[in-house]
N, C-alpha and C positions, 0 to 999 in steps of 0.2 A: 520632204521633197523640196525641190528649189522654188522660188518665188515665182508665182504665175504672172504672166504678162497681161494683165486686164486693163479695161480704161480706168480712168481716174474717176470713178461713181462715189457718190457720197456712201457713208457708212451703211445707212439702212439698205440702200441698193444692194452693197456687197453681201450684207447678212441673208438677203433673199435669193441672190443669184450665183455667188460663187460656190464651188464644190458641185457643181451640175454640168451634165453633159447629156443632154435629153437624147441626142441623136445615138450617142454611145449606150445609152440605157433604153433603146428600143421605144423611145418616146415618153417613157416613163419620167415623171416630175423628180421622183427622188431616186438616189443610186440604190443599187442593190447591195444586200448585206451578205459578203463574203465569209462564209463559215470554212476553215480548213487550216491546216497546218501544212501539207505536201504540195509542193509545187512541181508538177512534171515537165520535162525539157524533150523536144521532139528529136534530139540528136545527141550524141555524144560530146560532139565538137561544141555545142551550145553549153551543155553541162560541164564541161572542162573549163570552158570560159568563165563561167561563173564561179567555179572552185578557184580559178587562179585570182580572182578579185578577192576573194577572202569570205564571201557569203554577205559582207556588209550591205547596207541598205543604198541603193542608189536608183532612182526610180529610171534613169536611162538607161540602166542594163537590165530592166524588167524585174521580177520578182523571184525570190529564192525560197522562201518559208514563211508561213504565215506570220510568225513573230516579228519578221523583218518588213512586213508592210502589205497591205491589201489595197484594191482600188477605194474600198470604203474608206480606208484610213487616209488615203491621199485626198479624198474630198475633204475630211474635216481638217487635214493639216493646212490644205490651200486656204480655206476660210480663215484660220485662226492665223497664218502667216500674214494674210493680205491686212487683217484688221490693224496688226501693230506694226505693219511696213518692215517686217523682218527679212531674213533670208531663209529661214525654214524652221518647222515647228517638230517636236516631238510628242507622242502622246504617252500618258502613264495611268497606272490604275488607281491613283490618288492624288489629293494637293500635297500630301506629306511626300508622296512618292516625287513629286517635282521639287519640292523643297531639297530633299536629300540628293537627287541627281544633279542638281543646279551645282550644289557645293560641291559634290564629288567631281565635277567637271572642272572647276576653277581652282581647286585646292588639292595639294598632296602631303605627303610625310615631310616635315619640317618646314611646311608653309604657316603663316598667320592671317588670320582673316579679322574683320571687324563686323559685328553684327549690331542693330538696332536693339537698346534694352527694351522697347516697346513690342519686340517681336512675339508672333505667334508661339505659345509656349512649346509645343512640339518640336519647333525648329530648335530652341534652345536645348531642348532634351538631346536632339541628335548631335549637336555640337559638343555637348559635354560628355556624351557617351560614345558613339561609334568614331565621330571625327576626332576626338581627343586619343581615343586608342589607336587610331591610324597615324596618329603624330601631327595632327593639325592643331594649332591652338588657337583659341577665340578670346578677343577682348570684346566687350559689349561698350556701347557708346550711347551719349544722350541723342535722343532722336532729334533734338533742335540743334543738334552741333552745325549743321550747315557746312560750310567750306572749312571750318576749323577743324573738321576731321584729319585735316593733313598733319595736325600735331600728334596723331596717334599712329602714325605710318613708322613702320620698321623696313629694314631690308628686305625682309622676307615676307612683307604683306602683299598677299595676293589677290583678295576680293572685298569688297564691302557688300555685305546685304542689308537691303532696306525694304520696309515695310510701312506705306502711306497710303491712309491714315494707319497707326498702330493698332494692333490687336487689342480689343475691348478699350483701350483708354484713348484712342484717336488723336495722337499727336501727328501732327501734318509735318513731312520731312522736305527739305529743300533739296530735290533729287538732283536737279541741273549743277548745283553747287558742289553736291558731294561727287558727283560723276566728273566734274571739271578736275577737282582734286585728284580722284582716282587715277585720271587719264595720265596725270604729270608723272606717276609712277608706273604705270603699265599694269595698275591692279583692274581686274574685272569689276563691274557692277551688276548685282543682281537686285530684282526687284521683285517681291510678291505683291502682284496688282489685283489681287482677287477681289477686293471691296470695290475698286471703280469699274473694272473691265476695261476693254480698249475703247469702249464708247464714251468713256469719261476721262480717261488719260492714256496716253499712249508713252510708255516708258523709252522705248528705243528714240524716240525724238528729243529727249531729255538726257541723253549719253548713256543709258543702261544699256549693257550688252545682252543679259538674259532676263526676259519678263516671263514669270512663272505665274500660274493660275491654278485654283483648286476650282476646276470645271464641274465639281459636284455642286458648286453654288449655282451662279446665275447662267452660266452655259447652258446647264441643263434645265434648270428652272422648276422641276416639279418632285424633287426629293426622292428621286428613285433611282439614281446613278451616282456611282463614285467614279471620279476621273480628275487626270491633272495634265497640264501641258505646259511647255516651256517653249518659247519663241526666242531665236537668237538673231543678233545681227551678223553680218558677213565675217567679221573677225573671229567669231566664236562658233559659228555654225558647223563646221566639219569635226571640231572637237566635243560638241555637244552630241552629234550624231553618233559618233564612234562610241563614247562613253555610254550612251543609250544602249547602243546594239551589243556591246561587250557585257553590259550587266544583264541584258535580256528583260527589261520590262516591257509589258505589252498592255493593250486595252481589249477586253473583250467585244467581239464584233457587234452584238446588240447594242452595247453601250456606246460605242463609236457612232452608231446609226442615231441613238437616242439624244446624243450630244449635238450632231448635226441638225436633227429635228429641232431641238431646243434653240438653237442658236438663230433659226428662223424667225423666232418672235422675240428675241432678247430685248430689242430696243423698245418695243411697245411695252413689255413687262417691266423694264427697268424705268419708263417714265412712269408708270404707276407706282412702283415701290417709291421712287424719289418724291413724287407729289404727296403720297399718303404718310410717308415718313417726315417730310418738314413739315406738313400740317401738324401732325402728332406731337412731333420735337416740340414746336411753338406752344401747342397747347399744354404740355408738360411744363414748360417753363412758367407758366402762369399759375401751376398748382401748388398750394402751400405745403404739400407733402415733399416735393421736390427741391433738393438743393442746387444741383447744376444739370444740365444736359449736355453731354458730350457728342456734339453733332458738328463738324467742320462747316456744313453748310449753313449755320445759323451765324447771324453777325454778332453773337455774344461769344462764340467760341474763340480762344485765344490766338489761333492760327487761320482765322477766317480769310484774312487778306492774302497770305501764301496760298490758301486752297483756291480762292478765286483766280490767282495768277496761273495756276497750274492745271487746274481741273476744269472740265466741261460741264460737269454735273455731279450729282451724288447718287446713293442708291438707298437701301432700305435698312441699312445697319447701324445703330448707333447706341449709345450708351445714357444712361442717368444714374446719378447719386442722389438718393433719399436723405431726408432729414433724420437726425439719429431716432431710432426706433428700437423697441424691445425686439429680442429675436423671435419669440413666439409672435408678435405682431406682424412681423415681416414674413415669418412663414405662412401667417394667415392670408396676407396680401397674395403672396405667389400662389397658395392653393385655390384662392378664391378666381384666379382669372380662368375663363372658359375657352375665349377664343384665342388666347396665346398659349400655345403648347410648350411643354420645357424638354428642350432636347437641344443637343450639342451640334448643331449645324445651322445652315440659314442661306438664304438665297432661293428656297423654292418658294411656292405660292403661299404657303401658310405662314402665319405669325407665329414667332417665337419668344419666350423669354428665359433668361438663365442669370442666376446670381454670379457674380466673380469678386475674386479678391486678388489683383496682381502684386499686392506687397510682399508677399513671401518669395517670390521669384525674381524680383527686381534686384540688380546689382549694382549700378553706377547711379541709378536715378530712384527718387522714392515716388510714391503716388498715394498721397493721403486723402482718404475720403472722410467726409463727414458722418455718412452713414451707410446703409447697405448699398451696394452696387448692383444693378442689372442692366443686362446687355438686351437689347430688343431687336428684333428683326421684324419689319412691317411688312406682311405679306400682301395680297391682292384682295383681301376683304375690304368692305366698305369702311373707310376710315372713321365714321361717325359711330358704327357698331364697336369698333375697337376702342374707343374713347369711353363709350358706355360701359365696355367690359372693364378698362382701367379704373373708371369712376366708381364701380361697385366694388372693385377689389380695395380701393383706398378706403371706401367705408367700412369695410370688413376690417381693415387694419386700425383705423381709427377706433372702432369698438374693442378690438382685440388689445388695445393700449391702454383702456381704462382700467 
């Protein structure tokens, strides 16, 4: 849908008020959940008018088919578009779908794209698999390259994919410098902004063309919905909309509603995630079992100055590198955690911990870890309880190391 014309409210007010039309909703606060595929037309003239348009989504022309949009989808898209200051937003069934649709929008057969070496691994798998099969060549680059990315441009370079901070290893990229360089050759800039959300970083203000999100994480916030979204600027909106419609990706009606409901409390949830994560990250830095904490919000992080310049805050996800420990002792540590679940997601109300090792899939940079690597998501539990849980697990690890 097109960008709505709302007053310039602050972001928390936007989260609470956008995507609502109480008069049109018979006075109810929340919009209805529209279930359905078929849209009926009152006359053959109206039906033929829609058919002549091709059936693609255009709110000004009404609705044509459930996959092409519903009033519930319009409400969620309105909120997300306004949060990033874009021209329009599309909804998808997962964050990975947002990644793949973004890349299919900006690149085609014979094109070359640049992707940060710190990227979310499934993005790399898509580039090396489906995109390569379709004739798109990918070059990976050092996430710290900044404006130097211009040295990697080719005549057929069509897009630069960014993710800041990097997945698992949390390198912060100079998005504005990369975007300035990309604009000089007309290349699109795509940014996976899932970690920060629009509350802490607004990619389009830094020159990004397509900002994508795994709404599975903080948008929904309750670990019960899979969704993705892409918000585009004016230059790329029509192409993104058409690519989305041609591929036929959609989001289930109940998931749209749950995501919209989750957004209403995202600012409050993120404030708690940020506060607790910074508290625990600082505490972990003091632990003898920990070699390094990878959290860009800490002054010890090598990219902290760049982070402070670009971001308005942090969230609940960060990593730590433990000092060398036997495999059995590390496993004992992980198994001793009771408040941290082990699962491949984050952004919900619960705390999570997973081991990781990015070394095997890095191609142009190296990541050398002194010991086992753990990514933590700090949920909404009391941080003192989480510290006690970690403290107990460290004690078990120490005992297992003897």
